C-alpha positions in Angstrom: 74.9 190.8 51.6 74.8 188.9 48.4 74.6 185.2 48.4 76.6 183.1 45.9 75.3 179.8 44.5 77.6 177.1 45.0 78.2 174.5 42.2 79.2 170.9 42.9 82.2 170.3 40.5 81.3 166.6 40.6 77.7 167.3 39.4 78.9 169.4 36.5 81.3 166.8 35.5 78.6 164.1 35.6 76.3 166.3 33.4 79.1 166.8 30.9 79.8 163.1 30.8 76.1 162.4 30.3 75.9 164.9 27.5 78.9 163.4 25.8 77.4 159.9 26.2 74.1 161.1 24.7 76.0 162.8 21.8 78.1 159.7 21.3 75.0 157.5 21.3 73.2 159.9 18.9 76.3 159.9 16.6 76.3 156.1 16.7 72.6 156.0 15.9 73.2 158.5 13.0 76.0 156.4 11.7 74.0 153.2 12.0 71.0 154.8 10.2 73.3 156.3 7.6 75.0 152.9 6.9 71.9 150.7 7.0 71.8 148.4 4.0 68.1 149.4 3.5 67.4 152.8 2.1 65.7 154.9 4.7 64.0 158.3 4.1 62.0 160.5 6.5 59.5 163.2 5.1 57.6 165.9 7.0 54.0 166.8 6.5 55.0 169.1 3.6 56.8 166.3 1.7 60.2 167.7 2.5 62.9 165.2 3.2 64.4 165.4 6.7 66.6 162.4 6.3 68.0 160.3 3.4 70.5 157.7 4.4 73.4 156.5 2.1 71.5 153.5 0.7 68.5 155.6 -0.1 70.7 158.3 -1.7 72.2 155.6 -3.9 68.9 154.1 -4.8 67.3 157.4 -5.6 70.2 159.1 -7.3 70.9 161.6 -4.5 74.6 162.5 -4.1 74.5 164.5 -0.8 72.6 162.3 1.6 73.2 164.7 4.5 71.2 167.5 2.9 69.1 165.4 0.5 70.3 167.6 -2.4 70.5 168.0 -5.3 67.0 166.5 -5.8 66.7 163.8 -8.4 63.7 162.8 -10.4 63.4 159.7 -8.4 63.5 161.6 -5.1 60.9 164.1 -6.4 58.6 161.2 -7.4 59.0 159.6 -3.9 58.2 163.0 -2.3 55.0 163.2 -4.3 53.8 159.7 -3.6 54.9 160.2 0.1 52.4 163.1 0.5 49.6 160.8 -0.7 50.5 158.3 2.0 50.8 161.1 4.7 47.3 162.4 3.8 45.7 158.9 3.8 47.5 157.9 7.0 47.8 154.3 5.7 50.7 151.9 5.9 51.7 150.1 2.7 54.4 147.9 1.2 54.9 148.6 -2.5 57.3 147.8 -5.4 59.0 150.8 -6.9 60.6 150.6 -10.3 63.5 153.1 -10.9 65.0 153.4 -14.4 67.7 156.0 -15.1 68.0 155.1 -18.7 70.9 152.7 -18.2 70.0 150.5 -15.3 66.7 149.4 -13.8 66.2 148.9 -10.1 63.2 147.4 -8.4 62.8 148.5 -4.7 60.5 146.9 -2.2 59.4 149.9 0.0 57.6 149.8 3.3 55.9 153.2 4.1 54.5 154.1 7.5 53.1 157.5 8.8 54.1 158.2 12.4 53.5 161.0 15.0 56.7 162.1 16.7 57.0 165.3 18.8 53.7 166.6 17.6 54.9 166.2 14.0 53.5 163.9 11.3 56.3 162.2 9.5 56.5 159.4 6.9 59.2 156.8 7.3 60.1 154.8 4.2 62.4 151.8 4.1 63.5 150.3 0.8 65.3 147.1 -0.1 66.8 146.5 -3.5 65.1 143.4 -5.0 66.4 143.9 -8.5 68.2 140.5 -8.6 65.2 138.7 -7.2 62.9 140.3 -9.7 65.3 139.5 -12.6 65.3 135.9 -11.5 61.5 135.9 -11.3 61.3 137.5 -14.7 63.7 134.8 -16.0 61.5 132.1 -14.5 58.4 133.7 -16.0 60.0 133.9 -19.4 61.2 130.3 -19.3 57.6 129.2 -18.3 55.8 131.3 -20.9 58.3 132.2 -23.6 60.5 129.9 -25.7 64.2 130.4 -24.9 65.4 129.9 -28.5 62.9 131.9 -30.5 61.6 134.2 -27.8 58.1 133.3 -28.9 55.2 132.6 -26.5 54.8 129.0 -25.5 51.8 126.6 -25.7 50.2 127.8 -22.5 50.3 131.4 -23.5 48.5 130.9 -26.8 46.1 128.5 -25.1 45.2 131.2 -22.6 44.8 133.7 -25.4 42.4 131.5 -27.3 40.4 130.6 -24.2 40.1 134.4 -23.4 38.6 134.9 -26.9 36.2 132.0 -26.3 35.0 133.5 -23.0 34.4 136.9 -24.7 32.4 135.4 -27.5 28.9 136.9 -27.7 28.2 135.4 -31.1 30.4 137.6 -33.2 33.9 136.2 -32.5 35.8 134.5 -35.4 39.3 133.4 -35.3 41.7 130.9 -37.0 44.1 128.5 -35.3 46.8 127.2 -37.6 49.2 124.3 -36.8 52.6 124.7 -38.6 55.3 122.1 -38.9 58.6 122.5 -40.7 59.0 119.7 -43.3 62.0 117.4 -43.1 63.4 119.3 -40.2 64.9 116.1 -38.8 67.0 115.5 -42.0 68.1 119.2 -41.8 69.1 118.7 -38.2 70.9 115.5 -38.8 72.7 116.7 -41.9 73.8 120.2 -40.9 73.9 119.7 -37.1 71.7 120.9 -34.2 73.3 124.3 -34.1 72.3 125.1 -37.7 68.9 123.5 -37.0 68.4 125.9 -34.0 69.4 128.9 -36.2 66.9 127.8 -38.8 64.2 127.7 -36.3 65.0 131.3 -35.2 65.1 132.6 -38.8 61.9 130.7 -39.7 60.1 132.1 -36.7 61.0 135.6 -37.8 59.5 135.0 -41.2 56.4 133.4 -39.8 55.9 136.4 -37.4 56.2 139.0 -40.2 53.1 141.0 -41.0 51.2 139.7 -37.9 48.8 142.2 -36.2 48.9 143.0 -32.5 45.9 140.9 -32.0 47.5 137.8 -33.7 49.9 135.5 -31.9 52.6 133.0 -33.0 53.8 130.4 -30.5 56.4 127.7 -30.6 54.9 124.6 -29.0 57.6 122.0 -29.6 60.8 121.3 -31.6 59.7 122.3 -35.2 56.0 122.9 -34.5 54.3 126.3 -34.2 50.7 127.5 -33.5 49.4 130.7 -35.1 46.3 132.5 -33.8 44.7 134.9 -36.3 42.1 137.1 -34.7 39.8 138.6 -35.9 39.2 137.1 -39.3 36.6 137.8 -42.0 36.5 134.2 -43.4 38.5 131.3 -44.7 39.5 133.1 -47.9 41.2 135.8 -46.0 43.1 133.2 -43.8 44.1 131.2 -46.9 45.5 134.3 -48.7 47.6 135.3 -45.6 49.0 131.7 -45.1 49.8 131.4 -48.8 51.9 134.6 -48.5 53.6 133.0 -45.5 54.5 130.0 -47.5 55.9 132.2 -50.2 58.2 134.0 -47.7 59.5 130.6 -46.5 60.2 129.4 -50.0 63.3 131.7 -50.2 66.5 130.0 -49.1 68.0 130.5 -45.6 71.7 131.3 -45.5 73.0 129.9 -42.3 76.6 129.1 -41.3 77.8 129.3 -44.9 75.0 126.9 -46.0 72.1 127.5 -48.3 69.1 125.7 -46.7 65.6 125.3 -48.2 62.7 124.7 -45.8 59.0 124.3 -46.3 56.1 124.3 -43.9 53.0 122.2 -43.8 50.0 124.1 -42.3 46.7 122.8 -41.1 43.9 125.3 -40.1 40.8 125.1 -38.0 38.2 128.0 -37.8 36.2 129.1 -34.8 33.3 128.4 -34.5 33.0 126.3 -37.7 35.5 123.6 -36.7 35.2 123.5 -32.9 34.1 125.5 -29.8 37.0 124.7 -27.5 40.7 125.3 -27.7 41.5 121.6 -27.5 39.2 120.6 -30.3 40.4 123.5 -32.5 44.0 122.6 -32.0 43.4 118.9 -32.6 41.5 119.6 -35.8 44.3 121.9 -37.0 46.7 119.2 -36.3 44.7 116.7 -38.3 44.6 119.1 -41.2 48.3 119.5 -41.0 48.9 115.8 -41.2 46.6 115.7 -44.3 49.1 118.1 -45.9 52.0 115.9 -44.8 50.5 112.9 -46.4 49.6 114.7 -49.6 53.1 116.0 -50.3 53.9 118.7 -47.7 54.5 122.4 -48.1 50.9 123.5 -48.4 47.8 124.7 -46.5 44.7 122.6 -45.7 41.6 123.5 -43.8 40.0 120.9 -41.5 37.0 118.9 -42.8 35.0 116.0 -41.3 36.8 113.3 -43.4 40.0 114.1 -41.5 38.3 113.0 -38.2 37.5 109.6 -39.7 41.1 109.3 -40.9 42.3 110.2 -37.4 40.1 107.5 -35.8 41.4 104.9 -38.3 45.0 106.0 -37.5 44.3 105.7 -33.8 43.0 102.2 -34.3 46.1 101.2 -36.2 48.2 102.8 -33.4 46.4 100.9 -30.7 46.7 97.6 -32.7 50.4 98.2 -33.1 51.0 98.8 -29.4 49.0 95.7 -28.6 50.9 93.6 -31.2 54.3 94.7 -29.7 53.0 93.9 -26.2 51.8 90.4 -27.4 54.8 89.9 -29.7 52.7 89.1 -32.7 55.5 89.6 -35.2 57.3 87.2 -37.5 60.0 87.5 -40.1 60.0 86.8 -43.8 63.3 86.6 -45.6 64.3 87.7 -49.1 67.4 86.2 -50.6 70.6 88.0 -51.9 71.6 85.9 -54.8 74.9 85.4 -56.7 73.8 86.1 -60.2 76.8 84.2 -61.6 76.6 81.0 -59.6 72.9 80.9 -58.3 74.2 80.6 -54.7 72.5 82.4 -51.9 74.9 84.9 -50.4 72.6 86.1 -47.6 69.1 87.0 -46.6 67.3 90.1 -45.5 64.9 89.8 -42.5 61.6 91.6 -43.2 59.3 92.1 -40.3 55.6 91.1 -40.6 52.7 91.8 -38.3 50.0 89.2 -37.6 46.9 91.2 -37.0 43.9 90.4 -34.7 42.5 88.0 -37.3 45.7 86.2 -37.9 46.3 87.9 -41.3 50.0 88.8 -42.1 50.5 92.5 -42.7 53.4 93.9 -44.8 55.7 96.5 -43.1 54.4 99.4 -45.1 51.3 99.5 -42.9 53.1 99.9 -39.5 56.9 100.5 -39.7 56.7 104.2 -40.3 54.2 104.5 -37.5 56.4 102.6 -35.2 59.2 105.0 -35.9 56.9 108.0 -35.3 55.6 106.6 -32.0 59.0 105.6 -30.7 58.2 101.9 -30.8 60.8 101.0 -33.4 63.6 100.1 -30.9 61.4 97.5 -29.3 60.3 96.2 -32.7 63.9 95.8 -33.9 64.7 93.8 -30.8 61.7 91.6 -31.5 63.0 90.9 -35.0 66.3 89.8 -33.6 64.6 87.5 -31.1 62.5 86.0 -33.9 65.6 85.3 -35.9 67.4 83.6 -33.0 64.3 81.5 -32.3 64.2 80.3 -35.9 67.9 80.0 -36.6 67.8 76.2 -37.1 65.1 76.5 -39.7 66.9 79.5 -41.3 70.0 77.4 -41.6 68.1 74.5 -43.1 66.3 76.7 -45.7 69.1 79.1 -46.7 72.3 77.5 -45.6 74.4 77.9 -42.4 76.7 80.5 -44.0 74.1 83.0 -45.4 74.5 86.4 -43.8 71.4 87.7 -42.1 70.6 91.4 -42.7 68.5 93.4 -40.2 67.2 96.9 -41.1 67.9 99.7 -38.6 66.2 103.0 -39.1 68.5 106.1 -39.4 67.0 107.5 -36.2 68.2 104.3 -34.4 71.5 104.2 -36.1 72.6 107.6 -34.7 71.3 106.8 -31.2 74.3 105.5 -29.2 72.1 104.2 -26.4 70.0 102.0 -28.7 72.9 100.8 -30.8 74.9 99.8 -27.7 72.0 97.7 -26.4 71.4 96.2 -29.8 75.1 95.3 -30.2 75.0 93.5 -26.8 71.9 91.6 -28.0 73.7 90.7 -31.3 76.7 89.5 -29.4 74.5 87.5 -27.0 73.2 85.4 -29.9 76.5 83.6 -30.1 76.8 84.2 -33.9 77.2 88.0 -34.3 79.4 87.5 -37.4 76.4 86.2 -39.3 74.6 89.5 -39.0 74.7 92.5 -41.4 73.1 95.8 -40.2 71.4 97.7 -43.0 71.3 101.5 -42.5 70.6 104.3 -45.0 73.4 106.6 -46.1 72.1 109.4 -43.9 73.6 107.7 -40.9 77.1 108.1 -42.4 77.0 111.6 -43.9 75.1 113.4 -41.1 76.9 115.1 -38.3 76.6 112.3 -35.8 79.0 109.9 -34.0 78.0 106.8 -36.1 81.3 106.4 -37.9 83.5 107.4 -34.9 81.7 105.5 -32.1 79.0 103.2 -33.2 80.6 101.6 -36.2 83.8 100.5 -34.3 81.6 98.9 -31.7 79.8 96.8 -34.3 83.1 95.9 -36.0 84.5 94.7 -32.7 81.9 92.0 -32.5 82.1 91.1 -36.2 78.8 92.6 -37.4 78.9 93.8 -41.0 77.5 97.1 -42.3 75.4 97.6 -45.4 74.3 100.9 -46.9 70.6 100.5 -47.9 68.9 102.4 -50.7 72.1 104.0 -51.7 71.7 106.9 -54.1 68.5 108.5 -53.0 69.6 110.2 -49.8 71.7 113.4 -49.2 75.1 111.9 -50.0 77.1 112.1 -53.2 79.6 109.7 -54.8 82.4 111.6 -53.1 80.8 110.7 -49.7 81.6 107.1 -50.4 85.3 107.8 -49.8 84.6 108.5 -46.1 82.3 105.5 -45.6 83.6 102.3 -44.2 80.9 99.8 -45.0 81.0 96.2 -46.2 78.2 96.4 -48.6 76.3 98.9 -50.8 72.7 98.2 -51.9 71.9 100.3 -55.0 68.4 101.6 -54.8 65.9 99.9 -57.2 65.2 103.4 -58.7 68.5 103.0 -60.6 67.9 99.3 -61.5 64.4 99.5 -62.9 64.6 99.3 -66.7 68.4 99.8 -66.4 68.8 98.3 -69.9 66.8 101.2 -71.4 68.3 104.1 -69.3 71.8 105.2 -70.4 72.0 107.9 -67.6 71.2 105.3 -64.9 73.8 103.0 -66.5 76.4 105.7 -66.2 75.6 106.2 -62.5 75.7 102.5 -61.9 79.1 102.2 -63.4 80.4 105.1 -61.3 79.1 103.5 -58.1 80.4 100.1 -59.0 83.9 101.4 -59.8 84.2 103.5 -56.6 82.8 100.7 -54.5 85.3 98.2 -56.0 88.2 100.6 -55.2 87.0 100.9 -51.6 86.5 97.2 -51.2 82.7 97.2 -50.8 80.4 94.6 -52.2 77.7 95.9 -54.5 74.2 94.5 -54.4 71.5 95.5 -56.9 68.1 95.9 -55.3 64.7 95.4 -56.9 65.5 93.1 -59.9 62.1 92.3 -61.4 62.7 91.4 -65.0 65.0 89.2 -67.1 66.2 92.2 -69.1 67.5 93.9 -65.9 69.3 90.8 -64.8 70.8 90.2 -68.3 72.1 93.7 -68.4 73.8 93.4 -65.0 75.4 90.1 -66.1 76.6 91.5 -69.4 77.6 95.1 -68.8 78.7 95.1 -65.1 80.9 93.2 -62.7 78.1 93.2 -60.1 77.7 89.7 -58.7 74.9 90.0 -56.2 71.3 91.0 -56.6 68.0 90.9 -54.7 64.5 91.2 -55.9 61.1 89.7 -56.8 62.7 88.2 -59.9 64.5 85.6 -57.7 62.0 85.3 -54.9 59.5 87.3 -53.0 60.0 87.4 -49.2 59.4 83.9 -47.8 59.2 82.1 -44.5 61.6 79.2 -43.8 60.1 75.8 -44.0 58.5 74.6 -40.8 57.5 78.0 -39.4 53.8 78.1 -39.0 52.4 76.7 -42.2 49.2 78.8 -41.8 51.3 82.0 -41.7 52.8 81.2 -45.1 49.4 80.8 -46.7 48.2 84.1 -45.3 51.4 85.8 -46.4 50.8 84.6 -49.9 47.2 85.9 -49.9 48.2 89.3 -48.4 51.1 90.0 -50.8 49.8 88.3 -54.0 49.5 91.0 -56.7 47.0 91.0 -59.6 48.1 88.4 -62.1 48.5 88.9 -65.9 47.8 85.8 -67.9 50.6 86.5 -70.3 53.0 87.1 -67.5 52.1 83.9 -65.7 52.7 81.9 -68.8 56.1 83.4 -69.5 57.1 82.9 -65.9 56.2 79.3 -66.0 58.2 78.8 -69.2 61.2 80.6 -67.6 60.8 78.7 -64.3 61.9 75.5 -66.0 65.3 77.1 -66.9 68.1 77.0 -64.4 69.6 80.4 -63.3 72.8 79.5 -65.2 70.8 79.5 -68.4 70.4 83.3 -68.1 74.0 84.0 -69.2 73.9 87.0 -71.5 75.2 86.9 -75.0 72.8 89.2 -76.8 69.5 90.7 -75.9 67.8 88.4 -78.3 68.5 85.5 -75.9 65.8 86.7 -73.5 63.2 84.0 -72.9 59.9 83.9 -74.6 57.0 85.8 -73.1 56.5 89.2 -71.7 58.8 90.1 -68.8 58.1 93.7 -68.0 59.2 95.2 -64.7 55.6 95.4 -63.4 54.3 92.1 -64.7 57.2 90.1 -63.2 55.7 90.4 -59.8 53.0 87.9 -60.8 53.3 84.1 -60.5 57.0 84.2 -59.5 58.7 80.9 -59.1 61.5 80.5 -56.6 65.1 80.1 -57.9 66.4 77.8 -55.2 65.1 74.3 -54.5 64.8 75.1 -50.8 62.7 78.2 -51.2 59.0 78.2 -50.8 57.4 81.5 -51.8 54.9 83.2 -49.5 
């Protein structure tokens, strides 16, 4: 008889529960795999995709991750590279770049061949590192490319030059040119830093025009560029190319509704003629560029051996200046501002002097500009104030206790709030700040700075006066005076020299005088050197105050190091003209009041030309002793 198998209902139920549990677990694993943030793909030995999760589908442009279809170019490319890894059997971590024409992704993909159920499979896992790579690229560009002009930086062009030097087998020739935009600081101050930045961008575009792929232009600092020209045939070829570059830059730049003219000074060194290392070539190109600056700017110069000697001399002066500041080897001479109607001394201007290693007094023309360039002028200005405070009793005895004391402040300092704040505190600490007059050039007023809004009120609060020095030679116009709140205007000597013979200068002088009078500013004529100039001012203008060698050259107050006064006389004594000395002696016997103008025929006997009056000058005040 037949036998019937018996089934345990409880066993069947357990098996069903187990199947359901396995299926649930598999479903969970499938969902986890599908939703993993990393893109996961699985390929068989034929390169076909068995699995593409959602993240991978998004990364590779696949829209149906369940069936890995339709295939995208990115998926096809991964399939082909996957076969190579399957054949080699190696594990690797690589970067994949995926560009669909609109966006660019960078994936970090780990690939590993495995053996499962007698099948060879390739498992790939990808993480999107696009943001990280973008940040790395940003860091790279900030390190090696200028943010403003997008030009390579100093280290890039240095690396390029060093690569050329390493490749040299005797036939490499290249040129390294150092380019500096002339007067860029004035442009920056006058038009503002925004316009200055745009000028740098536009200038860099013109400089880069017509460069070959083997050439390189780099921005190495604010207004300085380096140009590498490689290969070259010779100096003539380089000179011709750079002259065409200068011609391109001669055309005006139209920026922010302003027409701006800019020029470039260029110094050039050639490899191997002028050096066999990058540093030497760059230094020599720099020296050649400074030769252009000194000779008038806006040109090209090639390095020569004489420039090296000039650089050594300049370095010696620089070292001496630094040492002099450290040792405080400075003193002050003073030039008077005279009332040409009453002979009274209105004020004095402090003029810094340097005592060199041998004790000889040096005029400021040898070191002041260098101090500004080296960033030492702030400390030097404070030393001048300290010298005045130390000698104030002798100053009062020599010039009178009511004479104002003028101190020159460079335009660069005047627009620097940090320096001016510290200097204002130092002036106030003297106990007599109202005696002081700060002399600044007109650039400080008309440039787009905070001098008028912030610095000027600070000085006014402590009673310090403001004088516009060298008025008429800067960027301002007569209309700019209306916005200037100064106490004094010093008309530049270029308008005063031979004023009695120059009708055009006379007209300008009258305009400045009238406008200054309307605005309540005292006018001082600078650089009076002849009787005729003084006589014209007395007769044809209302100007009361003047300053110049005609009255007195810069002097030291009595009692301040007698040996310094003798050295000052020797250092500044110009070549004498016998006729001039005679006429000056004759004139020295006359009081200043005797110079009252009635007609030009009243000029004293002798020859008093503008140049010859520098010789044998006698002081015009009994207390003054000329040095």
